N, C-alpha and C positions, 0 to 999 in steps of 0.2 A: 504493500499499499504505499502511495506517495505521502510525504509528510505535509502537515499543515503549513500554509504560507499565506502571505498577504502581498498584494500588488498595488502600486500606485503609478499610473501612467500619466506623463505630462505630453500633451500633444496640442498642435494648433491647427487652425483652418484659415485659409487666406482667399479672399474674393470668392466666397462660396456660401452655401446654405448648409451648415453642419447637420441640421435635422429639422426638416420643414413640418409645420403643424397644418395638417390637412383641413382642420376646422377653422383656420384663421388665414385664409388665402396662401397657404404654404409659406408663410413667414417663418423665419428661424424661431424656434421655441425661445421664449425670453421671459425671465422673471420681471414682472411689471414694476415691482418695488425697487429692485436693485439694478435693473438693466442688464444683469448677467445672462449669458445665453445658457440653454440647457440641452442636453442630448440624452436620449433614452438608452437604457441598457440593450434594447432590441436592435438600435442602430449599430451599437458596437459589436454585438453578436453577429450581425449580418456581415461586417468586414471579415470577421473570424471565419464564419461559415463558408463565405465566397472563397477565401483562401484555401481552406480545407478541401473544398470541391475541386478547385483548380489544381491542387497537388495530388489528387486521386484518393482522398480520404472519403469514407462513407459517411454521409450526413443525411439525417432524417428530415429535419425542418428545412425545406426548400420548396419552391413552386413546382408543383406536380400536376400534370393534366390527364384526364381520362381520354378515351379513344375519340370522344367528340370535341376535345380541345378545351373542355371546362376545367377550371382550376379546382383542385380537390381540397377538402378541409384536412385538418391534421388527422382527425379520426379515419376519414376515408383513405388517406395516404398510408396510415398504419395497416388498415385492412387490405389494401392493395399489395403492400409489401409482404404481408403474412400470407396471402394467397399465392403469390409468386414463389415464395420460398417453402410453401406447404408447411407453415408453422401452426401448430395447435395452440389453442388459447391458453392452456396451462403453461406453455413454454414461451409465450410471447414476450413477456417482460425480460426474461433472461436472454432471449434472442436479440432484442433491441439494445440492451446494455452491452452485449458482447460485440455487436456488429457496428454500432453507430457512436462515433466519439462525442457528438453533441448531446446524445442521450446520457452517456456516462458522465459528462461534466456539468451540462446545464439542466438535465432533467426533462421530463415529458409528462403529458397527461394521457394515459391510456383508458379508453372508455369501455373496452370489452377485452379481457376482463378488467373491471374497474380498479385502476391503480394509479395514484399520483407519485411519480418519481421526482423527489426533491433533489434538485442538482446540487452537489457538493461544492461547485464552483459558482459563486454568485458575482455579478456585476452590478454596481449601483448606477443610478443616473449620474451623468457628468454635469458639471457646471463651470462656466468660465471663471477665472480667478479675478476678473475685472469686468466693469461695465463695458459693453460692446455696442458699437453703432450698427444699425440696420438700414440699408438703403434700397430704394426701388430703382431698378435699372430697366431701360427700354432700348430696343434696337430694331433694325430691319432684318426679317428672315430671309432665307435664300429663295423661298418659294412663295407664290401667292396663295391666299386662303382658298381660292377657286379659280378654275379656268376662266379665262376672258378678263380677269382683273387687270387694271392698269398699273397696279404697283404691288410689290411683295407685302406680305402681311407684317404686322409689328408684334414683336414678343416683348413680354414684360416679366420680371422676376425679382424677388427679394433676396439680397445677399448681405453678408456681413464682411466688411473689408478685412477684418482680422479678429480672431478670438483665440485665446490660450486657455486650454482646459486641463482639468484634473479628473482622472477616473480611478475609482477604487475597486478592487476585486479581491476576493478571498477564497481559498480552497480550504474547507474544514474536513479533514479525514475522518472525524467522528461521524459526520453526517453520512459519508460514504459507508463507514463500517456498520452503522445501524441498519443500512438497507442492502447490505451484501453487495455494494457496488465496488468492483475491483479497479480502482484508478491506479495506474502506474506512473512512475516518474517520467516515462517517455510520453504518456498522455499529457502531463503537465508541460513538458518541453514543447509538444506539438501546439499547445495553447499559446505559449509565449511566442513562438515563431509565428503563428498565424495572426496573433494580435498585432505584432510589429509589421510583418509583411503585408497583412491585409490592409492596414492603413495606407501603406506606401503604394500597393499595387492597384487598388481600386479607387482611382481618381477620375474625375470628369469636370465639366463645367460647373456642376452643382455640388460636387463633392471634391474638395482639394485640401486634404489633410495630411499631416505628417507627424509621426512619432518623434519626440525630442528626448524623452528620458523615461526609463522604466525601472522602478525600484522593486526588487523581489526580496522579501525577508522570509527565510525558511526557518521554521521553528523545530526544536527538539521535542517539544510537547505542544499542547494546544493553548499556550499563553498568548493568544492573539490580542492585537492592540484594539482592533475594531474599526479604525479609520486610517491609521498610518499617515496622520496629517502633520508630518514633520518636515516639510519642505517649505522654504521661504523664498519669495520672489521679490527682487528688487529692481526698480526701473526709474528713469529719469523723467520719462514722459507721462503725461496724464493717461487714465484709462482709455478714453476715446481716441487719443492720439496714437496709441500703440499700433504698430504695423508690422514688426518683424521680430523674430526670435532673438536676434542679436541685440535688441534693445532691452533685453531681460537678463538679469543675473539669477541663477538658481542656486541657492545656498543650502547645502546638506548638513550644516553644523548641528542643527537640532536632531537630525536623524542619527548622527554620530553619538550625540548624548543619549538618545534612546537606546542605541546598541550597547553602549557602556553600562547603562542601568540594567538591561536585560540580557546581557551576554551569556548568562547561564542557561537561559531559555532558547537562545538563537543559535542555530547552526551556522548560518552564513547570511550575508547580505550581498546580493548581486546588483550592480548598477549597469544597466544597458544605456549607453550614452551616444547621442548623435553628436558628431564633430561640429555641427553648426550651432549647438547649444553651449552657453557659457556656464558650466557647472563648477562650483567652487566648494572648498571645504569637505572634500571626500575623505572619509575616515581611511586610515592606513590599512585596516583590516577588511575593507570592502573589496570584492572582486569587481573588476571593471571590464565590460565587454562593449565593443563599438557596434552600432547599428547604422 
C-alpha cells in the first residue's frame, strides 16, 4: 500500500478561462467578495484523466457513446464495460478497482450492485492567491454564421489575463485500507506525472495553464496536516497588475519549519520545480526535481 501524503500544486493561467461557469455566461468562476478565481476539482481531474488516456491507461470516467452516438451516463458506461468484459455483479467493484486507475484513486458510484467507492485521493477546489481581472474579448471569426452573409461572424468570450492558483490534494491510505483498495506507489507516481504533464499538454485558446511548483509530503504515518498551507508569495505589483510568474517570489521557509517540527512523522518532502519559478528558501533535506 502506498504511504499517505499531501500535495500542494502552484500553477497559473494566462489569457485564458481557467474554469468557466456555464450558468454565468461561461465567465471564469470568481468569488464575488474577494475577486479571486476558482477552479473545481472536476476540472483538475479532467487534465489528469486526459493525460492518462493519452498515455494508454484505462480510465472509466470519460465521454462514452452508444451505437446511436448518444453520450452515456456513468451508470450506463459501467454497465457497458461489464457486459463487454462479461463481469458478474458480485465481481464488478473488484474489476473496476483493478482495471481503472481513476476508480482506484478518485472513487466511483456504482448503482448495481449499489456501492459508493470513496476515493482515497481527494482534490479540493482551487482558488487564486490574488484578486484577478476578468475581461470580455471580441473578434472576427474565420467563417460567416450562414451562407450568403456579407461578413464573418463575431465571437466573444470572457478571459482572465493572469491568475496564480494553489491546489491541495491528499492521499489517505487509511481510506484505501478500509475499502480494500490496493493503491501502489506506482499509482501515486502516475498521478503526479499526469497532474504535471496533463496541465502542460492540454492547452488551447480557452485553457492555457502551466504547473510552476508541486510540493509532495510523504508521511511515515497518518499525521496529515490537512491543508499544507505553508507557502508564501511575495510580489511587488498589485493583485490586478500581476501578469507573469517571474513577478512572484515563492518562499518555502514556512514549509521548512513545518518539516523540522514534524520530521519524525515525515519520510520525505519532494519539490517539483519549474525553472521559470523563483522559488527561495528550500530546506536542505528536501528532494528537488525539475518539471
